[in-house]
SERO-4910 file (N, C-alpha, C, O; in steps of 0.05 Angstrom, whole numbers):
BEGIN
 pado doro    nc1    nc2    nc3   cac1   cac2   cac3    cc1    cc2    cc3    oc1    oc2    oc3
  Met    A    490    307    324    465    292    325    468    266    309    480    266    288
  Lys    A    457    245    320    457    220    306    437    220    283    417    235    284
  Gln    A    441    204    263    422    202    241    397    187    250    398    167    264
  Ile    A    374    196    241    348    185    248    334    176    222    331    193    204
  Tyr    A    326    151    221    313    141    197    283    140    201    273    124    218
  Leu    A    268    156    186    239    156    187    227    154    159    209    169    152
  Asp    A    238    135    143    229    132    116    225    102    109    233     92     88
  Tyr    A    213     88    128    210     59    126    190     52    103    191     29     94
  Asn    A    173     70     95    156     64     72    171     64     46    162     51     26
  Ala    A    194     78     45    211     77     21    226     51     20    228     38     -1
  Ser    A    238     44     42    253     19     44    260     13     73    264     31     89
  Thr    A    263    -12     79    270    -20    106    298    -33    106    307    -44     86
  Pro    A    312    -31    129    337    -46    131    332    -75    132    310    -84    140
  Ile    A    351    -91    124    348   -120    127    349   -128    157    368   -121    170
  Ala    A    329   -141    166    329   -149    194    352   -169    200    358   -186    183
  Pro    A    364   -167    223    386   -186    230    377   -215    227    393   -232    218
  Glu    A    352   -221    235    342   -249    233    341   -258    204    345   -281    198
  Val    A    335   -239    186    333   -245    158    361   -250    147    365   -269    132
  Ala    A    380   -233    154    407   -236    144    418   -263    153    433   -277    138
  Ala    A    412   -271    178    422   -297    188    410   -320    173    424   -340    167
  Ala    A    385   -318    166    372   -339    151    383   -342    123    383   -364    111
  Met    A    393   -320    112    404   -321     84    432   -332     83    441   -340     62
  Arg    A    446   -333    105    474   -340    104    480   -367     92    499   -370     76
  Pro    A    465   -388     99    470   -415     86    468   -414     56    483   -428     42
  Ser    A    451   -397     45    448   -395     16    472   -380      4    478   -384    -20
  Leu    A    485   -364     20    510   -351     10    533   -370     10    551   -368     -7
  Glu    A    534   -388     29    558   -404     34    556   -432     23    577   -444     16
  Ala    A    532   -444     21    531   -472     15    510   -479     -7    515   -497    -23
  His    A    487   -466     -6    465   -474    -24    468   -461    -51    451   -444    -59
  Tyr    A    488   -468    -66    494   -455    -91    483   -469   -115    485   -459   -138
  Gly    A    471   -493   -112    461   -508   -134    437   -495   -146    423   -479   -134
  Asn    A    430   -503   -171    406   -494   -184    382   -509   -172    383   -534   -172
  Pro    A    362   -495   -163    340   -509   -149    324   -527   -168    308   -544   -159
  Ser    A    328   -525   -194    315   -543   -213    330   -569   -218    320   -587   -230
  Ser    A    355   -569   -208    372   -593   -211    364   -615   -192    357   -609   -169
  Leu    A    365   -640   -200    357   -662   -183    380   -674   -167    375   -692   -151
  His    A    404   -665   -172    427   -677   -158    431   -665   -130    416   -648   -121
  Trp    A    452   -674   -117    457   -667    -89    461   -637    -85    455   -626    -63
  Ala    A    471   -622   -105    476   -594   -102    450   -577   -105    447   -556    -93
  Gly    A    432   -588   -122    407   -573   -126    386   -576   -105    370   -558   -101
  Gln    A    385   -599    -93    363   -605    -75    363   -588    -49    341   -580    -41
  Pro    A    386   -582    -37    384   -563    -14    374   -536    -22    359   -523     -7
  Ala    A    381   -526    -46    371   -501    -56    341   -502    -60    326   -484    -53
  Lys    A    332   -524    -71    303   -528    -75    288   -529    -49    267   -517    -46
  Ala    A    299   -542    -29    286   -544     -3    285   -516     10    264   -509     22
  Ala    A    306   -500      7    306   -473     19    286   -456      5    272   -440     17
  Leu    A    283   -459    -22    264   -443    -37    236   -450    -29    219   -432    -25
  Glu    A    230   -475    -26    202   -483    -19    196   -477     10    173   -471     17
  Lys    A    216   -477     28    211   -468     55    203   -438     55    184   -430     69
  Ala    A    217   -423     39    211   -394     37    184   -390     26    169   -372     35
  Arg    A    176   -405      6    150   -402     -6    128   -408     15    108   -394     16
  Ala    A    132   -428     31    113   -435     52    111   -413     73     90   -407     83
  Gln    A    134   -400     79    134   -378     99    118   -354     88    103   -342    104
  Val    A    121   -348     63    105   -326     51     76   -333     52     59   -317     58
  Ala    A     70   -358     44     42   -367     43     29   -366     70      5   -359     72
  Arg    A     43   -373     91     31   -373    118     24   -344    126      3   -340    139
  Leu    A     40   -325    120     34   -297    127      9   -288    112     -7   -273    123
  Leu    A      6   -296     87    -17   -288     71    -41   -306     74    -63   -299     65
  Gly    A    -38   -328     88    -60   -346     92    -69   -361     67    -93   -364     62
  Cys    A    -49   -370     50    -56   -383     25    -39   -409     23    -24   -416     41
  Gln    A    -42   -423      1    -27   -446     -5      0   -439    -17      3   -419    -31
  Ser    A     20   -455    -11     47   -450    -22     46   -449    -52     61   -434    -65
  Ser    A     30   -466    -64     28   -468    -93     17   -442   -106     18   -438   -130
  Glu    A      6   -424    -89     -6   -399    -99     14   -376    -98      6   -353   -105
  Ile    A     38   -381    -90     59   -360    -88     79   -363   -111     90   -384   -115
  Val    A     83   -341   -125    103   -339   -146    124   -318   -138    116   -295   -132
  Phe    A    149   -325   -137    170   -306   -130    175   -288   -154    176   -297   -177
  Thr    A    179   -262   -149    185   -243   -169    209   -226   -161    221   -231   -140
  Ser    A    217   -207   -178    240   -190   -171    232   -167   -154    249   -151   -147
  Gly    A    207   -165   -146    198   -143   -128    169   -137   -133    155   -151   -148
  Gly    A    159   -116   -119    131   -108   -122    124    -98   -149    102   -103   -159
  Thr    A    143    -84   -162    137    -74   -189    132    -97   -209    112    -96   -224
  Glu    A    148   -117   -208    144   -140   -226    118   -154   -219    103   -163   -236
  Ala    A    112   -157   -193     88   -171   -185     63   -156   -195     44   -168   -205
  Asn    A     63   -129   -193     41   -114   -204     38   -116   -234     16   -120   -244
  Asn    A     61   -114   -248     61   -117   -277     51   -145   -285     35   -147   -304
  His    A     60   -165   -271     51   -192   -277     21   -195   -273      7   -206   -290
  Ala    A     11   -185   -251    -18   -188   -246    -35   -173   -266    -54   -184   -276
  Ile    A    -28   -148   -272    -44   -131   -289    -42   -139   -318    -62   -143   -332
  Lys    A    -17   -141   -328    -14   -148   -356    -22   -177   -360    -34   -184   -381
  Gly    A    -15   -194   -341    -22   -222   -344    -52   -227   -345    -61   -244   -360
  Ala    A    -67   -212   -328    -96   -215   -329   -107   -205   -356   -125   -217   -367
  Phe    A    -97   -182   -365   -107   -171   -390   -102   -190   -414   -120   -195   -430
  Phe    A    -77   -200   -416    -71   -218   -439    -86   -245   -437    -91   -257   -457
  Ala    A    -91   -254   -413   -106   -279   -410   -136   -276   -415   -149   -295   -423
  Leu    A   -146   -252   -411   -176   -248   -411   -185   -229   -433   -209   -222   -434
  Arg    A   -168   -220   -450   -176   -198   -468   -197   -207   -489   -209   -191   -502
  Asp    A   -201   -234   -492   -223   -243   -509   -250   -241   -495   -271   -245   -507
  Gln    A   -249   -235   -468   -273   -232   -453   -281   -203   -447   -304   -197   -441
  Gly    A   -261   -185   -450   -266   -157   -445   -240   -142   -445   -218   -154   -447
  Asn    A   -242   -116   -442   -217    -99   -443   -218    -77   -422   -201    -59   -423
  His    A   -236    -79   -403   -240    -57   -383   -226    -63   -357   -230    -84   -345
  Ile    A   -210    -44   -348   -196    -46   -322   -204    -22   -305   -207      0   -314
  Ile    A   -208    -27   -279   -216     -7   -260   -193     -3   -240   -184    -23   -229
  Thr    A   -185     21   -235   -164     27   -215   -169     55   -204   -191     65   -206
  Thr    A   -149     67   -191   -152     93   -179   -127    110   -186   -107     99   -194
  Pro    A   -130    137   -184   -107    154   -190    -86    155   -168    -65    168   -172
  Ile    A    -91    142   -145    -72    143   -123    -54    119   -122    -39    115   -103
  Glu    A    -56    101   -142    -39     77   -142    -10     84   -146     -3    106   -156
  His    A      7     66   -139     36     68   -144     40     68   -174     24     55   -189
  Pro    A     61     81   -184     67     80   -213     69     51   -224     65     47   -247
  Ala    A     77     32   -206     79      5   -215     52     -7   -222     51    -29   -234
  Thr    A     30      6   -215      4     -1   -224     -6     17   -246    -17      8   -266
  Leu    A     -2     43   -243    -13     62   -262      1     59   -289    -13     61   -310
  Gln    A     27     56   -290     41     54   -315     33     29   -331     30     31   -355
  Pro    A     31      5   -319     21    -17   -334     -7    -13   -345    -13    -21   -368
  Cys    A    -24      0   -330    -51      6   -340    -50     24   -364    -64     20   -384
  Arg    A    -33     45   -363    -30     63   -386    -18     49   -410    -25     55   -433
  Phe    A      1     31   -404     12     16   -426     -9     -1   -440    -10     -2   -465
  Leu    A    -26    -14   -424    -47    -31   -436    -68    -14   -451    -80    -24   -470
  Glu    A    -72     11   -442    -90     28   -457    -80     32   -486    -96     35   -504
  Arg    A    -54     32   -489    -43     35   -516    -48     10   -533    -46     11   -558
  Leu    A    -54    -12   -520    -59    -37   -533    -89    -43   -536    -96    -65   -544
  Gly    A   -105    -24   -529   -134    -27   -532   -150    -30   -506   -174    -33   -507
  Ala    A   -137    -30   -483   -151    -31   -458   -166     -5   -453   -157     16   -463
  Arg    A   -187     -6   -438   -201     18   -429   -199     18   -399   -208     -1   -385
  Ala    A   -188     39   -388   -184     41   -359   -202     63   -347   -204     85   -357
  Thr    A   -214     56   -324   -229     75   -308   -214     81   -283   -206     63   -268
  Tyr    A   -209    107   -277   -194    115   -253   -214    127   -234   -223    150   -237
  Leu    A   -221    112   -213   -242    120   -194   -232    143   -177   -208    143   -170
  Pro    A   -250    161   -169   -241    182   -150   -238    171   -122   -248    150   -115
  Val    A   -224    187   -106   -222    181    -77   -232    205    -62   -233    227    -73
  Asp    A   -239    201    -37   -248    224    -21   -224    239     -9   -201    233    -15
  Gly    A   -230    258      8   -209    275     19   -189    260     38   -168    271     44
  Thr    A   -196    236     46   -178    220     62   -163    199     46   -146    185     56
  Gly    A   -169    198     19   -156    179      2   -170    152      0   -157    133    -10
  Arg    A   -195    151      8   -210    125      7   -228    124    -18   -239    144    -27
  Val    A   -230     99    -28   -248     93    -50   -275     86    -39   -277     72    -19
  Asp    A   -297     95    -52   -324     87    -45   -330     60    -59   -330     60    -84
  Pro    A   -335     38    -45   -342     13    -59   -365     16    -78   -366      2    -98
  Asp    A   -384     34    -72   -406     37    -91   -397     48   -118   -409     43   -138
  Asp    A   -375     64   -117   -364     73   -143   -353     50   -159   -355     50   -184
  Val    A   -341     30   -146   -332      6   -160   -356     -8   -173   -355    -15   -196
  Arg    A   -377    -11   -157   -401    -25   -167   -412    -11   -192   -419    -24   -212
  Arg    A   -413     16   -191   -424     31   -213   -406     30   -238   -415     33   -260
  Ala    A   -380     27   -233   -361     27   -255   -359      1   -270   -350      0   -293
  Leu    A   -368    -21   -258   -366    -47   -270   -384    -49   -295   -407    -39   -295
  Thr    A   -374    -61   -316   -389    -65   -340   -385    -94   -349   -369   -109   -337
  Pro    A   -401   -104   -368   -396   -131   -378   -369   -135   -390   -360   -158   -393
  Gln    A   -355   -114   -396   -328   -116   -408   -306   -114   -387   -282   -117   -393
  Thr    A   -313   -111   -361   -293   -108   -340   -280   -135   -335   -293   -155   -329
  Ile    A   -253   -136   -336   -239   -161   -331   -221   -159   -306   -212   -180   -296
  Leu    A   -216   -135   -297   -197   -133   -274   -203   -107   -258   -207    -86   -270
  Val    A   -203   -109   -232   -202    -86   -214   -176    -88   -199   -169   -108   -187
  Thr    A   -161    -66   -199   -135    -65   -184   -134    -40   -167   -132    -18   -177
  Ile    A   -136    -45   -141   -136    -23   -121   -117    -30    -98   -119    -52    -87
  Met    A    -99    -13    -91    -79    -18    -71    -92    -23    -43   -113    -11    -38
  His    A    -79    -39    -27    -89    -44      0    -85    -19     18   -103    -11     32
  Ala    A    -61     -8     17    -54     16     33    -36     34     17    -18     25      3
  Asn    A    -42     60     19    -27     79      3      1     84     15      4     87     39
  Asn    A     21     86     -3     48     89      6     54    117     16     73    120     32
  Glu    A     39    137      8     45    165     16     30    173     41     42    183     60
  Val    A      4    168     42    -12    177     65    -20    155     83    -30    160    105
  Gly    A    -16    130     75    -22    107     92    -51     98     93    -57     78    107
  Thr    A    -69    111     79    -97    104     80   -101     76     70    -91     67     50
  Val    A   -117     61     86   -123     33     80   -151     32     66   -170     44     75
  Gln    A   -151     18     44   -176     16     28   -195     -6     38   -186    -25     51
  Pro    A   -221     -3     33   -240    -23     41   -240    -47     22   -259    -52      8
  Ile    A   -218    -61     22   -213    -82      2   -234   -105      5   -244   -114    -16
  Ala    A   -240   -113     29   -259   -135     33   -287   -127     22   -301   -144     10
  Glu    A   -295   -102     26   -321    -94     15   -321    -93    -15   -340   -102    -28
  Ile    A   -299    -84    -26   -297    -83    -56   -296   -112    -67   -308   -117    -88
  Ser    A   -283   -130    -54   -280   -157    -64   -307   -171    -65   -312   -188    -82
  Arg    A   -325   -165    -46   -352   -177    -47   -366   -169    -72   -382   -184    -84
  Ile    A   -362   -144    -81   -375   -134   -105   -363   -148   -130   -377   -156   -148
  Thr    A   -336   -150   -131   -324   -162   -154   -330   -192   -156   -334   -202   -178
  Arg    A   -333   -205   -133   -340   -234   -134   -368   -238   -145   -373   -256   -160
  Glu    A   -386   -220   -137   -414   -222   -147   -414   -220   -178   -431   -233   -190
  Arg    A   -396   -205   -189   -396   -201   -218   -376   -218   -232   -373   -217   -257
  Gly    A   -361   -234   -217   -342   -253   -230   -318   -238   -242   -307   -247   -262
  Val    A   -309   -216   -230   -287   -200   -240   -263   -204   -223   -265   -204   -198
  Leu    A   -239   -208   -235   -215   -211   -220   -208   -186   -204   -213   -164   -214
  Phe    A   -197   -190   -180   -190   -167   -163   -161   -171   -154   -154   -191   -142
  His    A   -145   -151   -161   -117   -150   -152   -112   -127   -133   -124   -106   -136
  Thr    A    -96   -132   -113    -88   -110    -95    -58   -110    -92    -45   -130    -88
  Asp    A    -48    -86    -93    -19    -81    -88    -17    -78    -58    -25    -57    -46
  Ala    A     -5    -98    -45     -3    -98    -15     26    -93     -7     34   -101     15
  Ala    A     42    -80    -24     70    -75    -17     73    -60      9     91    -66     25
  Gln    A     55    -41     15     58    -25     40     45    -38     63     51    -31     86
  Ser    A     26    -55     59     10    -66     82     21    -92     93     19    -96    117
  Val    A     33   -109     76     42   -135     86     64   -131    107     84   -117    102
  Gly    A     60   -143    130     79   -140    152     72   -118    171     84   -116    193
  Lys    A     52   -100    164     44    -78    181     16    -82    192     11    -76    216
  Ile    A     -1    -92    175    -29    -99    184    -36   -126    172    -22   -135    153
  Pro    A    -57   -139    182    -64   -165    170    -70   -162    140    -84   -144    132
  Ala    A    -60   -181    124    -64   -181     96    -69   -209     86    -56   -219     67
  Arg    A    -87   -223     99    -93   -251     92   -113   -250     69   -133   -236     69
  Val    A   -106   -266     49   -121   -264     23   -150   -272     26   -167   -261     12
  Asp    A   -156   -291     43   -184   -299     47   -200   -277     60   -223   -272     52
  Asp    A   -188   -263     79   -203   -241     92   -207   -218     72   -228   -205     72
  Leu    A   -186   -213     55   -189   -191     36   -206   -199     12   -219   -182      0
  Gly    A   -206   -225      5   -223   -234    -16   -212   -229    -44   -227   -228    -63
  Val    A   -185   -226    -46   -173   -219    -72   -164   -244    -87   -160   -265    -75
  Asn    A   -161   -241   -113   -151   -262   -130   -121   -261   -134   -108   -281   -139
  Leu    A   -111   -236   -133    -83   -231   -138    -73   -210   -118    -87   -191   -112
  Leu    A    -49   -214   -107    -38   -196    -87     -8   -194    -90      6   -214    -93
  Ser    A      2   -169    -89     31   -164    -93     45   -158    -67     35   -145    -50
  Val    A     70   -169    -65     87   -165    -41    114   -154    -51    124   -163    -71
  Ala    A    125   -135    -35    152   -125    -41    169   -130    -17    163   -121      5
  Gly    A    191   -145    -20    208   -153      2    220   -130     18    221   -131     42
  His    A    230   -109      4    244    -88     18    227    -69     34    237    -50     46
  Lys    A    200    -75     34    182    -59     51    178    -73     78    165    -62     96
  Leu    A    187    -98     81    183   -113    106    208   -126    116    207   -149    127
  Tyr    A    231   -113    113    257   -121    125    270   -144    110    287   -157    122
  Ala    A    263   -149     85    277   -167     68    294   -151     49    292   -126     48
  Pro    A    311   -164     33    327   -149     14    311   -136     -9    288   -144    -14
  Lys    A    323   -117    -22    312   -106    -47    315   -128    -69    333   -145    -67
  Gly    A    299   -126    -89    302   -144   -111    287   -170   -109    291   -189   -124
  Ile    A    269   -172    -89    253   -197    -85    224   -189    -78    220   -170    -63
  Gly    A    206   -203    -89    177   -198    -83    162   -224    -88    174   -245    -93
  Ala    A    136   -222    -86    120   -246    -91     93   -237   -102     83   -215    -97
  Leu    A     80   -254   -118     53   -250   -127     36   -274   -119     43   -297   -126
  Phe    A     15   -269   -104     -5   -289    -98    -24   -291   -122    -35   -271   -130
  Ile    A    -27   -315   -132    -46   -321   -154    -64   -343   -144    -56   -366   -140
  Ser    A    -89   -335   -139   -108   -354   -128   -111   -379   -145   -111   -377   -170
  Gln    A   -114   -401   -133   -117   -427   -147   -139   -425   -168   -162   -416   -161
  Gly    A   -134   -433   -192   -154   -433   -213   -154   -408   -230   -166   -407   -251
  Val    A   -140   -386   -221   -138   -361   -236   -116   -364   -256    -93   -371   -249
  Gln    A   -122   -358   -281   -102   -359   -302    -93   -331   -310   -109   -314   -317
  Val    A    -67   -327   -309    -55   -302   -318    -32   -309   -336    -17   -328   -331
  Glu    A    -29   -293   -357     -7   -298   -376     20   -292   -362     22   -271   -349
  Pro    A     40   -309   -364     66   -302   -352     78   -277   -364     75   -271   -388
  Leu    A     91   -262   -347    105   -238   -356    132   -245   -368    141   -233   -387
  Met    A    144   -266   -356    170   -275   -366    166   -303   -379    155   -321   -366
  His    A    176   -306   -403    173   -331   -417    200   -345   -420    221   -331   -424
  Gly    A    200   -371   -417    225   -386   -419    220   -414   -410    201   -427   -418
  Ala    A    238   -424   -393    234   -451   -382    212   -450   -361    201   -429   -354
  Gly    A    204   -474   -351    180   -476   -334    184   -471   -305    173   -486   -288
  His    A    200   -450   -298    204   -445   -269    178   -435   -256    159   -425   -270
  Glu    A    177   -436   -230    154   -427   -214    128   -439   -226    108   -425   -230
  Ser    A    129   -465   -231    106   -480   -242     96   -468   -268     72   -468   -273
  Gly    A    115   -458   -284    108   -447   -310     97   -419   -309     88   -409   -330
  Arg    A     98   -406   -286     86   -379   -284    106   -356   -285     98   -333   -289
  Arg    A    132   -362   -282    152   -341   -282    179   -354   -289    192   -366   -273
  Ala    A    187   -351   -315    211   -363   -324    236   -349   -312    235   -326   -306
  Gly    A    257   -365   -309    282   -355   -299    290   -370   -273    273   -374   -256
  Thr    A    315   -377   -271    324   -392   -247    319   -375   -223    326   -351   -221
  Glu    A    306   -387   -203    298   -372   -179    322   -362   -164    342   -375   -162
  Asn    A    318   -338   -152    339   -326   -135    335   -337   -107    321   -325    -91
  Val    A    347   -359   -102    343   -373    -76    351   -355    -52    336   -354    -33
  Leu    A    374   -342    -55    384   -325    -33    363   -305    -24    356   -302     -1
  Leu    A    352   -290    -44    333   -269    -37    306   -280    -30    292   -269    -13
  Ala    A    298   -302    -42    273   -315    -34    274   -324     -5    254   -321     10
  Val    A    296   -335      3    300   -343     31    297   -318     50    285   -320     71
  Gly    A    308   -295     41    305   -271     57    277   -262     59    268   -254     81
  Leu    A    262   -264     37    233   -256     39    218   -275     57    201   -267     72
  Gly    A    224   -301     54    210   -320     71    215   -315    101    196   -315    117
  Ala    A    240   -310    108    247   -305    136    234   -279    145    224   -278    168
  Ala    A    232   -259    128    219   -233    136    190   -237    140    178   -225    158
  Cys    A    177   -254    124    149   -260    128    143   -276    154    124   -271    168
  Glu    A    161   -294    160    158   -309    185    162   -291    209    147   -293    228
  Leu    A    181   -272    207    185   -253    228    160   -235    231    152   -229    253
  Ala    A    150   -226    208    126   -208    209    102   -223    222     87   -210    237
  Ala    A     98   -248    215     76   -263    226     78   -265    257     58   -263    271
  Ala    A    103   -268    267    107   -271    295    104   -244    310     96   -243    333
  Glu    A    110   -222    296    111   -196    309     88   -177    302     86   -155    312
  Leu    A     70   -186    285     51   -168    272     35   -151    292     35   -126    289
  Glu    A     23   -163    311      6   -148    329     22   -130    348     14   -108    353
  Val    A     45   -140    357     63   -123    373     73    -99    358     73    -77    368
  Arg    A     81   -104    333     90    -82    316     68    -61    312     72    -37    315
  Arg    A     44    -71    307     22    -53    301     15    -35    325     12    -11    322
  Gln    A     14    -47    349      8    -32    373     29    -12    379     24     11    385
  Arg    A     54    -21    377     77     -3    385     79     20    365     82     43    374
  Leu    A     77     15    339     80     36    320     56     55    320     60     79    316
  Thr    A     33     45    326     10     63    328     14     83    351      8    106    349
  Glu    A     23     73    374     28     90    397     49    111    391     46    134    397
  Leu    A     72    102    379     93    121    372     83    142    352     89    165    356
  Arg    A     69    133    332     59    151    311     40    172    323     42    196    318
  Asp    A     21    163    340      2    181    351     14    200    371      7    224    372
  Asp    A     33    191    387     48    209    405     63    230    390     64    253    397
  Phe    A     76    221    368     91    240    351     73    261    339     79    284    338
  His    A     50    251    329     30    270    317     21    290    338     18    314    332
  Ala    A     15    280    362      6    298    383     27    319    390     21    342    395
  Gly    A     52    311    390     74    329    395     76    351    374     81    374    380
  Leu    A     74    342    349     74    362    327     50    380    328     53    404    322
  Lys    A     28    369    334      3    386    336      6    406    358     -3    429    355
  Gly    A     17    398    380     21    416    402     40    439    395     38    461    406
  Leu    A     59    433    378     79    453    370     68    472    348     73    496    349
  Phe    A     54    461    328     46    477    305     17    484    305      8    501    289
  Gly    A      1    471    322    -28    478    324    -43    475    297    -39    455    283
  Ala    A    -59    494    291    -77    493    268    -62    494    242    -73    488    221
  Ser    A    -36    501    242    -21    503    217    -11    475    208      1    472    187
  Leu    A    -16    455    225     -8    428    218    -32    412    209    -52    411    223
  His    A    -31    401    185    -54    387    173    -47    357    169    -26    351    158
  Leu    A    -65    340    177    -62    311    173    -71    304    145    -93    312    137
  Asn    A    -55    290    130    -63    280    103    -67    250    105    -50    235    114
  Gly    A    -91    241     98    -98    213    100   -121    209    119   -130    227    132
  His    A   -129    184    121   -152    178    139   -143    178    168   -121    168    175
  Pro    A   -159    190    186   -150    192    214   -148    166    229   -132    163    247
  Thr    A   -163    146    220   -163    120    234   -156     96    216   -140     79    223
  Glu    A   -167     96    192   -162     74    173   -135     80    158   -135     87    135
  Arg    A   -114     76    173    -87     85    163    -67     65    174    -70     53    195
  Leu    A    -45     62    159    -23     45    168    -13     54    195    -11     79    199
  Pro    A     -6     36    213      2     44    240     28     60    241     34     73    260
  Asn    A     44     57    220     71     70    220     72     96    205     94    108    204
  Thr    A     50    104    192     52    126    173     39    151    183     16    151    192
  Leu    A     54    174    182     43    200    189     51    219    166     75    226    163
  Asn    A     32    228    151     36    248    130     22    273    139     -2    274    141
  Val    A     38    294    144     27    319    153     38    342    136     60    341    126
  Ser    A     22    363    134     30    387    119     35    410    139     19    414    157
  Phe    A     57    424    134     64    447    149     56    472    133     70    480    115
  Ala    A     33    482    139     22    504    123     41    528    123     52    536    143
  Gly    A     43    540     99     61    563     96     89    556     90    106    574     86
  His    A     96    530     88    123    521     82    121    499     61     99    488     56
  Thr    A    143    493     49    144    469     31    156    446     47    172    450     65
  Gly    A    149    422     39    160    399     53    190    397     51    204    389     70
  Ser    A    201    405     27    230    405     24    244    425     42    266    419     52
  Asp    A    231    447     47    243    467     66    243    456     94    262    460    109
  Val    A    222    442    101    221    430    128    243    410    131    257    410    151
  Leu    A    246    392    112    266    371    114    294    383    112    313    371    123
  Ala    A    297    406     99    324    419     98    333    427    126    357    429    130
  Thr    A    315    431    144    322    438    171    329    414    188    338    416    211
  Leu    A    324    390    176    329    365    190    348    348    173    341    326    164
  Pro    A    373    357    169    391    343    151    399    315    159    406    299    143
  Asp    A    396    309    185    403    282    194    379    264    198    380    243    209
  Val    A    356    274    189    331    259    191    323    250    163    319    267    145
  Ala    A    320    224    159    312    213    133    281    211    133    270    194    147
  Ala    A    268    228    118    239    227    114    234    235     86    253    238     70
  Ser    A    209    238     78    202    242     50    181    264     47    165    268     65
  Thr    A    182    278     25    161    297     19    138    283      4    119    297     -4
  Gly    A    138    258      2    117    243    -12    128    216    -19    146    206     -5
  Ser    A    118    203    -39    129    178    -48    158    182    -56    165    202    -69
  Ala    A    175    163    -49    203    165    -57    206    165    -87    226    176    -98
  Cys    A    187    154   -102    188    154   -131    184    181   -143    189    186   -166
  His    A    174    200   -126    169    227   -136    187    248   -123    184    272   -127
  Ala    A    206    238   -107    223    256    -92    238    276   -111    247    267   -132
  Gly    A    239    300   -103    253    320   -119    234    336   -137    242    357   -148
  Ser    A    210    326   -141    191    340   -158    178    363   -142    172    360   -119
  Arg    A    174    385   -156    162    408   -144    132    409   -149    118    427   -140
  Glu    A    122    390   -164     94    388   -169     80    375   -146     92    359   -131
  Leu    A     54    382   -142     39    370   -121     37    340   -125     32    331   -147
  Ser    A     40    325   -104     38    296   -106     12    288   -119     -9    299   -112
  Pro    A     13    270   -138    -12    260   -151    -32    249   -131    -56    251   -135
  Val    A    -22    237   -109    -40    227    -89    -55    249    -75    -79    248    -72
  Leu    A    -40    270    -66    -53    292    -53    -71    307    -72    -92    317    -64
  Lys    A    -63    309    -97    -80    322   -117   -106    307   -120   -127    319   -122
  Ala    A   -105    281   -122   -129    265   -124   -147    267   -100   -172    264   -102
  Met    A   -135    273    -76   -150    277    -52   -161    305    -49   -174    312    -30
  Ala    A   -156    322    -70   -165    350    -70   -153    366    -47   -166    384    -37
  Val    A   -128    359    -40   -114    375    -20   -105    401    -34    -92    400    -55
  Pro    A   -111    425    -23   -103    450    -35    -73    451    -38    -58    441    -20
  Glu    A    -63    464    -59    -34    466    -63    -20    479    -40      2    471    -32
  Ala    A    -33    500    -28    -20    514     -6    -15    495     18      4    499     33
  Val    A    -31    474     20    -28    454     41    -10    432     31      9    423     45
  Gly    A    -16    422      7     -2    399     -3     28    402     -7     43    384     -3
  Phe    A     36    427    -15     65    431    -19     81    430      8    105    427      7
  Gly    A     66    432     30     80    430     56     80    402     68     86    399     91
  Ala    A     74    382     51     71    355     62     98    341     67    117    344     51
  Val    A     99    328     89    122    311     96    112    284    105     93    283    122
  Arg    A    123    263     95    116    236    104    137    225    123    160    222    116
  Phe    A    129    220    148    145    207    167    135    178    169    112    174    175
  Ser    A    152    158    163    143    130    166    162    116    185    187    115    181
  Leu    A    150    104    205    165     92    227    169     62    222    156     50    205
  Gly    A    187     50    238    192     21    235    203      8    260    202     20    281
  Arg    A    213    -16    257    222    -32    279    244    -17    296    245    -20    320
  Gly    A    260     -2    283    282     11    297    276     39    308    292     51    322
  Thr    A    252     49    304    244     75    313    240     76    343    228     57    355
  Thr    A    251     96    356    247     99    385    233    125    392    233    144    376
  Ser    A    221    126    415    208    151    423    228    174    427    222    197    423
  Glu    A    252    166    435    273    187    439    280    200    412    284    224    411
  Glu    A    281    185    391    286    196    365    264    215    356    270    237    346
  Leu    A    239    208    361    217    225    353    216    250    370    210    272    360
  Asp    A    223    248    396    225    272    413    247    291    402    244    315    403
  Glu    A    269    279    393    291    295    382    282    311    357    289    334    353
  Val    A    266    297    340    256    311    316    238    334    324    240    356    312
  Ile    A    221    330    344    204    352    353    220    375    364    213    398    359
  Gln    A    241    369    379    258    390    390    271    406    367    273    430    369
  Leu    A    280    392    347    293    406    324    273    424    310    279    446    301
  Leu    A    249    414    307    228    429    293    220    453    311    212    474    300
  Gln    A    221    450    336    214    472    354    235    494    351    228    518    351
  Leu    A    260    487    349    282    507    345    278    521    318    281    546    316
  Trp    A    270    506    298    266    517    271    242    536    272    242    558    260
  Arg    A    221    528    285    196    545    287    203    571    301    193    593    292
  Gln    A    218    570    322    226    594    336    243    613    318    241    637    319
  Ala    A    260    600    301    277    616    284    262    630    262    268    653    255
  Val    A    242    616    250    227    628    228    203    645    238    191    660    223
  Gly    A    197    642    264    176    659    275    148    650    269    129    666    273
  Arg    A    144    626    261    116    616    257    116    585    256     95    574    252
***
C-alpha cells in the first residue's frame, strides 16, 4: 500500500510553486536586505514583494505585516506585546481553553507577571458565544485573543461578531489564524481584528516562517529587541528565503482559495459519509457540523481509542488530536472543554485533507477500516 498523508493541519508539504519562487534566494539573493549596496537591494526587493503577497491575502497594507519565525512567535508577539504596551491601562486578558498552546502558554506566563486571564467556555461544537465575551469584558480588559479556527476539530469561531463587541469597548482583538489562512477567507477588515497570526507551514510554505498582522496605529511591545528591522517591530536580520516562500504560498492561496474550499469540502463530506455508512451510530462527529474548516474531519470511533484505530492504518498519516499532544493518553483539552465524554473522546481521530488528497486515497482508507471492523467484529 502506498503512504497516504491526511495530517495537513499538522504541517503541509512545500508546494512546488513555492519551492520554485524560493530558488533565486538560494542562488543569488544572498545580501543583507538592510544593506544599501548592489548585493542587498535584490534581497530587499524580494522581501518586500513577499510582504505585499501576504498583505494581499489578508486584505491589509504591506506596512502592517511583520515577518516572524512562525505562528508561535506571532502569537507570543501579539499577546505579550499587547500586555507590555498596555499594562498601565489594565491587566485583563480574555481567551478560551481550546486555544493552541502558543496562545495558552503566553497567557499563563503573563498571569505570573500580574495579568488576570478569563478562559471563556465553548459549547459542544467548540464555539464561543459572543455574548460571553461581552459579559467578560471589564474596564481592565486590554486584549481578547480567540483563534479563528480550531486545529483539532476545525470549528470556526464567530470572529466578526466578537470584533464588533471589542471595537465598541475599545479593546484589542487578536486571532490566531494559523489554521484558517489559505483554507477560508481571513481578510482582516471582514474579521475586524487588530492582530492576526499566520503560520507558513500550514499553507504550503516552509517551516520556520510566519507573519503577524498589526493594524496601523496599534502599538505592541517588540518581542525581539535589537536593531530596527521590520520597521522596529522585530529585531533580527530577516530570513529572506523563507519570507519569499511564505509570500509565494499566500499568492497561491489567494488564487486557489475558492477552488480549494469547494474541492476539500466535497472530499471531506464524502469521506465522512463513507465512514458513517461503515460505522453507523458508533461514529461521532467532533466539532461544528457546518461552521468548520473545509479540510478537517475529527471523528470518534466509540469503543476504541484513536491510537488503536491509527495502529490499523500504519501507512496513513493522521492524528489523534493536535500534533502537539500526540502520544498523550489524556483526553484532548479541546474535547474536554467541549464536554465530550471520555468514552467518546478517547476514540477521536483527526483526518485533515489538503491539496494532494485524492478521492481514491480516501476510498482506500475506508476499505482498510472496513477490513479492520470485520476483524474486530464491531
